[in-house]
C-alpha positions as CSV (number, residue, x, y, z in Angstrom):
1,M,96.7,159.8,180.7
2,S,99.3,161.8,178.9
3,K,99.0,162.8,175.3
4,K,102.2,160.8,174.5
5,I,100.7,157.6,175.9
6,M,97.4,158.2,174.0
7,K,99.3,158.5,170.7
8,I,101.1,155.2,171.3
9,V,97.9,153.4,172.2
10,S,96.2,154.8,169.1
11,L,99.1,153.7,166.9
12,I,99.0,150.2,168.3
13,L,95.2,150.0,167.6
14,V,95.6,151.2,164.0
15,V,98.4,148.7,163.3
16,G,96.3,145.9,164.8
17,L,93.2,146.9,162.7
18,L,95.3,147.0,159.5
19,S,96.8,143.6,160.2
20,F,93.4,142.1,160.8
21,A,92.0,143.7,157.6
22,M,94.9,142.3,155.6
23,I,94.4,138.8,157.0
24,G,90.7,139.0,156.2
25,C,91.4,140.1,152.6
26,A,93.9,137.3,152.1
27,Q,91.3,134.8,153.3
28,K,88.6,136.2,151.0
29,E,90.9,136.3,148.0
30,T,92.3,132.8,148.3
31,P,89.2,131.0,146.8
32,K,89.5,133.3,143.7
33,E,92.8,131.7,142.8
34,T,91.5,128.1,143.0
35,P,89.7,128.1,139.6
36,K,92.9,129.2,137.9
37,E,94.5,125.9,138.8
38,T,91.5,123.8,137.4
39,P,92.6,123.9,133.7
40,K,96.0,122.5,134.7
41,A,94.3,119.5,136.4
42,E,92.1,118.9,133.3
43,T,95.0,119.0,130.8
44,P,95.4,115.1,130.6
45,K,91.9,114.9,129.1
46,E,93.3,116.2,125.9
47,T,95.6,113.2,125.5
48,T,93.2,110.5,126.5
49,D,91.7,110.3,123.0
50,K,94.9,108.7,121.6
51,P,96.9,107.2,124.4
52,A,100.5,106.2,123.5
53,D,99.7,102.5,124.0
54,K,96.6,102.5,121.8
55,K,96.4,99.4,119.5
56,L,97.1,99.9,115.8
57,Q,93.9,99.4,113.9
58,I,94.3,97.8,110.4
59,A,91.5,97.1,107.9
60,L,91.6,94.1,105.6
61,I,89.2,94.4,102.6
62,P,89.3,91.2,100.5
63,K,87.1,90.8,97.4
64,T,84.7,88.5,99.2
65,L,84.6,86.0,102.0
66,N,82.6,83.5,100.0
67,N,85.7,82.2,98.3
68,P,88.1,79.8,100.1
69,F,91.1,81.8,98.8
70,F,90.1,84.9,100.7
71,I,89.1,83.0,103.8
72,S,92.6,81.7,103.9
73,M,93.9,85.2,103.4
74,E,91.8,86.4,106.4
75,E,93.1,83.5,108.5
76,G,96.8,84.5,107.8
77,A,96.1,88.1,108.6
78,K,94.3,87.3,111.8
79,K,97.1,85.1,113.0
80,A,99.7,87.9,112.4
81,A,97.4,90.5,114.0
82,G,97.1,88.3,117.1
83,Q,100.9,87.9,117.4
84,L,101.5,91.6,116.9
85,G,98.8,92.9,119.1
86,V,96.9,94.6,116.3
87,D,93.2,95.3,116.0
88,L,92.2,93.8,112.7
89,I,88.9,94.7,111.0
90,V,87.8,92.4,108.1
91,Q,85.0,93.4,105.8
92,A,84.1,92.3,102.3
93,A,81.3,92.4,99.8
94,E,79.1,89.3,99.2
95,R,80.3,88.9,95.6
96,E,83.7,89.5,94.0
97,V,82.1,91.5,91.3
98,D,80.5,94.1,93.7
99,V,83.1,96.8,93.2
100,E,80.8,99.6,94.5
101,K,80.3,97.8,97.8
102,Q,84.0,97.3,98.2
103,M,84.5,101.1,97.6
104,Q,81.8,101.8,100.2
105,I,83.6,99.6,102.7
106,M,86.9,101.3,102.0
107,E,85.4,104.8,102.4
108,N,83.9,103.7,105.7
109,M,87.3,102.6,106.9
110,I,88.7,106.0,106.0
111,T,85.9,107.7,107.9
112,K,86.7,105.3,110.9
113,K,90.3,106.6,110.7
114,V,92.0,103.2,110.7
115,D,95.8,103.3,110.7
116,A,96.3,101.3,107.5
117,I,94.2,99.5,104.8
118,L,95.0,96.2,103.2
119,I,92.8,95.6,100.1
120,S,92.5,93.1,97.3
121,P,90.8,95.2,94.6
122,S,87.7,93.8,93.0
123,G,88.3,96.4,90.3
124,S,91.9,97.4,89.7
125,K,90.8,100.7,88.0
126,E,87.5,101.4,89.8
127,I,89.0,101.4,93.3
128,V,91.6,104.0,92.5
129,P,89.5,107.0,93.6
130,A,89.0,105.4,97.0
131,V,92.8,104.9,97.3
132,K,93.3,108.6,96.5
133,K,90.9,109.4,99.4
134,A,92.9,107.3,101.7
135,N,96.1,109.1,100.6
136,E,94.4,112.5,101.4
137,A,93.4,111.1,104.9
138,G,97.0,110.1,105.5
139,I,96.1,106.4,105.7
140,P,98.7,104.0,103.9
141,V,97.2,101.5,101.5
142,L,98.8,98.1,100.9
143,I,97.5,96.2,97.9
144,V,97.2,92.4,98.2
145,D,96.8,89.7,95.5
146,T,95.5,92.0,92.7
147,K,97.5,94.9,91.5
148,L,96.1,98.4,91.1
149,D,95.9,99.6,87.5
150,E,99.1,101.6,87.1
151,A,97.8,104.0,84.4
152,A,94.6,104.7,86.3
153,A,96.6,105.3,89.6
154,K,99.0,107.6,87.9
155,A,96.2,109.6,86.3
156,E,94.4,110.0,89.6
157,G,97.6,110.6,91.6
158,A,96.8,107.7,93.8
159,K,99.7,106.0,95.7
160,T,100.1,102.7,97.4
161,A,102.7,101.5,99.9
162,T,103.3,98.2,98.3
163,F,101.9,95.2,96.4
164,I,102.0,91.8,98.1
165,G,101.1,88.9,95.9
166,S,102.2,86.3,93.4
167,D,103.0,86.9,89.8
168,N,99.7,86.0,88.1
169,Y,101.2,86.2,84.6
170,N,103.9,83.7,85.5
171,G,101.2,81.5,87.1
172,G,99.4,81.5,83.8
173,Q,102.6,80.5,82.0
174,I,103.1,77.6,84.4
175,A,99.6,76.3,83.6
176,A,100.3,76.6,79.9
177,M,103.5,74.6,80.1
178,Y,101.6,71.8,81.9
179,M,98.8,71.8,79.4
180,A,101.2,71.7,76.4
181,E,103.0,68.8,78.0
182,Q,99.8,66.8,78.7
183,L,98.5,67.3,75.2
184,K,101.9,66.8,73.6
185,G,101.7,70.1,71.8
186,K,98.4,69.4,69.9
187,G,94.7,69.6,70.6
188,K,91.7,71.8,71.3
189,I,91.2,73.6,74.6
190,A,89.0,76.3,76.2
191,V,89.7,79.1,78.6
192,I,87.4,80.4,81.3
193,E,88.2,84.0,82.3
194,G,87.5,86.0,85.3
195,I,86.1,89.5,85.0
196,A,87.3,91.1,81.7
197,G,89.5,94.1,82.2
198,H,90.5,93.2,85.8
199,E,94.2,92.8,86.4
200,T,94.1,89.3,88.0
201,S,92.2,87.7,85.2
202,D,94.0,89.5,82.4
203,A,97.4,88.6,83.8
204,R,96.5,84.9,84.4
205,V,94.8,84.4,81.0
206,G,97.4,86.6,79.2
207,G,100.3,84.5,80.7
208,F,98.6,81.3,79.7
209,K,97.8,82.3,76.1
210,D,101.1,84.0,75.5
211,K,103.1,81.0,76.7
212,L,100.9,78.5,74.8
213,K,101.4,80.4,71.6
214,E,105.1,80.4,72.1
215,I,105.6,76.7,73.0
216,A,102.6,74.9,71.4
217,P,101.2,76.9,68.4
218,D,99.3,73.8,67.3
219,I,97.0,73.8,70.4
220,Q,93.9,75.6,69.4
221,I,91.8,77.7,71.8
222,V,88.3,77.1,70.6
223,A,86.6,79.4,73.2
224,S,87.6,82.0,75.8
225,Q,84.7,83.3,77.9
226,T,84.2,84.9,81.2
227,A,82.4,83.3,84.1
228,Q,82.7,86.2,86.5
229,W,84.9,84.2,89.0
230,E,81.8,82.2,90.0
231,R,81.3,78.4,90.2
232,D,77.7,78.3,88.9
233,K,78.6,80.5,85.9
234,G,81.7,78.3,85.3
235,Y,79.3,75.3,85.0
236,D,77.0,77.2,82.6
237,V,79.9,78.5,80.4
238,F,81.7,75.2,80.1
239,Q,78.5,73.3,79.5
240,N,77.8,75.6,76.5
241,I,81.4,75.2,75.3
242,L,81.1,71.4,75.5
243,T,77.9,71.5,73.5
244,A,79.5,73.6,70.8
245,N,82.9,71.7,70.9
246,P,82.3,68.1,72.1
247,D,85.9,67.3,71.1
248,V,87.5,69.8,73.5
249,Q,90.4,68.2,75.3
250,G,91.3,70.7,78.0
251,V,90.2,73.8,79.9
252,F,92.1,76.4,81.9
253,A,90.1,78.4,84.4
254,A,91.4,81.6,85.9
255,N,90.3,80.5,89.4
256,D,89.3,77.2,91.1
257,L,85.6,78.1,91.6
258,M,85.2,78.3,87.8
259,A,87.3,75.2,87.3
260,L,85.1,73.3,89.7
261,G,82.0,74.5,87.8
262,A,83.6,73.1,84.6
263,V,84.2,69.8,86.5
264,E,80.5,69.6,87.2
265,A,79.7,70.3,83.5
266,I,82.2,67.6,82.5
267,A,80.6,65.1,84.9
268,Q,77.1,66.0,83.5
269,A,78.4,65.1,80.0
270,G,79.8,61.8,81.3
271,K,83.4,62.8,80.5
272,T,85.0,62.9,83.9
273,G,88.8,62.3,83.7
274,Q,88.8,62.7,79.9
275,I,89.3,66.4,79.8
276,I,92.3,68.1,81.3
277,V,91.1,70.7,83.9
278,L,93.5,73.3,85.3
279,G,92.5,75.9,87.9
280,F,94.1,78.7,89.9
281,D,94.4,79.2,93.7
282,A,94.8,75.5,94.8
283,S,91.9,75.7,97.2
284,D,91.0,72.8,99.4
285,D,88.0,71.8,97.2
286,A,90.3,71.9,94.1
287,K,92.9,69.7,95.9
288,T,90.1,67.2,96.6
289,A,89.1,67.2,93.0
290,I,92.7,66.7,92.0
291,K,93.0,63.7,94.3
292,E,89.9,62.2,92.9
293,G,91.1,62.7,89.3
294,K,88.5,65.2,88.4
295,M,91.0,68.0,88.0
296,H,94.6,67.7,86.8
297,G,96.1,70.7,88.6
298,S,95.8,74.2,90.1
299,V,98.3,77.0,90.4
300,A,98.9,77.7,94.1
301,Q,99.3,81.2,95.4
302,Y,99.4,80.8,99.2
303,P,96.8,83.5,100.2
304,S,97.4,82.9,103.9
305,E,101.0,84.1,103.4
306,M,99.7,87.2,101.7
307,G,97.4,88.0,104.6
308,R,100.3,87.4,107.1
309,L,102.7,89.6,105.2
310,G,100.1,92.3,104.7
311,V,99.6,92.8,108.4
312,E,103.4,92.5,109.2
313,K,104.4,95.0,106.6
314,A,101.6,97.4,107.6
315,V,102.8,97.4,111.2
316,E,106.4,97.8,110.0
317,L,105.5,100.8,107.9
318,L,103.4,102.4,110.7
319,K,106.3,102.1,113.1
320,G,108.5,104.1,110.8
321,G,110.1,101.4,108.8
322,N,110.7,101.2,105.0
323,I,109.1,98.4,103.0
324,E,109.6,97.2,99.4
325,N,107.4,98.4,96.6
326,Y,106.7,94.7,95.6
327,I,106.7,91.8,98.0
328,P,106.4,88.6,96.0
329,T,104.8,85.4,97.3
330,K,105.4,81.8,96.0
331,V,103.6,80.4,93.0
332,E,103.6,76.8,91.8
333,L,101.4,74.2,90.1
334,I,99.9,71.7,92.4
335,T,99.2,68.3,90.9
336,K,98.2,64.9,92.4
337,D,101.8,63.9,93.1
338,K,102.2,67.0,95.3
339,I,99.2,66.3,97.5
340,Q,99.7,64.0,100.4
């Protein structure tokens, strides 16, 4: 074989070996590239924690669920939540006076990272720090039924999205006008207050007393005492008032539970129907007592409407809408002629 032919054969062999080596290297290196694609496949996991279609989660924290007023509020909120496809969490303390428990519930809702909080403050001043914590967590707070104390909120720098509720002061005025009319501007009456220093009680009692002084200065308030919003304490308080003032002709209670307690004390004294009894909230039990002539009237606030509006406005806000600073609800005196 000539040298020229041997060179050509050798060149062919070298080229063949190089090609085979390159193919082998390519096959060996291919698996090394596979892990680089893995992070791209896992990327969607980062977005599964908060999918776009995740339900809004709203917390409703009433003062208690042992009062028909707040049960009605819960019902209105649940109905709206069902219609809007919202996940509603409802929690409350056993007693309206348990402000610390309400604060704990609110802080738990903040930790849970709900989208919005609806709350009816048991303490209009005490709950302010919890509202501030919600602000810091970026959770909007909507106040229902009982206003937050403005001075305390300003001092703390706490902000709320809105207040949804009736004008409690005006409700007290309405009750005073009815009382003055029934007593023809003269007589002796008593007042049973809620928790002293709490906005709801102060507004209702303040409206009642201010209006009575304006239109019927000859009506004397012989006693004004707190019964802590509770029925059994309303009974005890008015029983003591009756003992000290057997000639009392009327009583205004800042909620229906205390008014119904007074009704029991009046029955115990054998004076059913002889003393004008006015309450606040127009609960079903109060309406029954009005029908039976044991109570004369109760100021209605429509808590179901408050609950409904609370959820609707929270959803509107969370979807980028603007809502009013104050959303009023209806208030009127319910008497026997208005009950069917």
